[in-house]
C-alpha positions as CSV (number, residue, x, y, z in Angstrom):
1,M,-19.5,-18.4,2.3
2,D,-20.4,-19.4,5.8
3,P,-21.2,-16.2,7.9
4,T,-19.7,-17.8,11.0
5,S,-16.3,-18.2,9.4
6,F,-15.8,-14.4,9.0
7,S,-12.9,-13.0,11.0
8,L,-11.6,-9.5,11.4
9,P,-8.0,-8.7,10.4
10,S,-5.4,-8.3,13.1
11,A,-4.3,-5.0,14.5
12,A,-0.9,-5.4,12.8
13,Y,-2.7,-5.9,9.4
14,L,-4.9,-2.8,10.0
15,F,-1.9,-0.7,11.0
16,G,0.1,-1.8,8.0
17,G,-2.8,-1.2,5.6
18,F,-3.3,2.3,7.1
19,I,0.4,3.3,7.0
20,F,1.0,2.0,3.4
21,S,-2.2,3.8,2.2
22,V,-1.1,7.1,3.8
23,I,2.4,6.7,2.2
24,G,0.7,5.9,-1.1
25,F,-1.6,8.9,-0.9
26,A,1.4,11.2,-0.2
27,A,3.3,9.7,-3.1
28,F,0.4,10.1,-5.4
29,R,0.0,13.8,-4.4
30,Y,3.7,14.4,-4.8
31,G,3.7,12.7,-8.2
32,K,0.8,14.8,-9.3
33,K,2.4,18.0,-8.2
34,M,5.8,17.1,-9.8
35,E,4.2,15.5,-12.8
36,S,6.0,12.2,-12.1
37,M,4.1,9.2,-13.5
38,N,6.3,6.8,-11.5
39,A,5.4,8.3,-8.2
40,M,1.7,8.5,-9.1
41,L,1.5,4.8,-10.2
42,I,3.4,3.5,-7.2
43,G,1.3,5.7,-4.9
44,V,-1.9,4.2,-6.4
45,A,-0.4,0.7,-6.0
46,L,0.4,1.4,-2.3
47,M,-3.1,2.6,-1.7
48,L,-4.9,-0.4,-3.3
49,F,-2.7,-3.5,-2.8
50,S,-3.9,-4.1,0.7
51,Y,-7.4,-4.9,-0.6
52,F,-6.0,-8.0,-2.4
53,I,-3.7,-9.4,0.2
54,S,-4.9,-11.3,3.2
55,A,-1.7,-12.4,4.9
56,T,-0.1,-9.8,7.3
57,W,3.5,-10.8,6.5
58,L,2.8,-10.5,2.7
59,L,1.2,-7.1,3.3
60,Y,4.4,-5.8,4.9
61,L,6.7,-7.5,2.3
62,I,4.9,-6.0,-0.7
63,G,4.4,-2.6,1.1
64,A,8.2,-2.4,1.8
65,A,9.0,-3.5,-1.8
66,L,6.7,-0.7,-3.2
67,C,8.2,1.8,-0.8
68,A,11.7,0.8,-2.0
69,A,10.5,1.1,-5.6
70,L,9.3,4.6,-4.8
71,Y,12.8,5.4,-3.7
72,V,14.6,3.7,-6.5
73,F,12.4,5.0,-9.3
74,R,12.3,8.6,-8.2
75,E,13.2,11.2,-10.8
């Protein structure tokens, strides 16, 4: 990898990654407290998925889908 081709993520990407990670942490804590495996797994996915996505629009799309899954698969 050429060191001159490295670029920092945009502010929108950083904001989205932070927000979805905080939501994921809250979902994980809630799932652990209520012993809900669905909330815990979706919470972990929300905290980690931003490490594997590089496009901002895809970050928001997947984050919104996981948040919707958190709502749909609640117990």
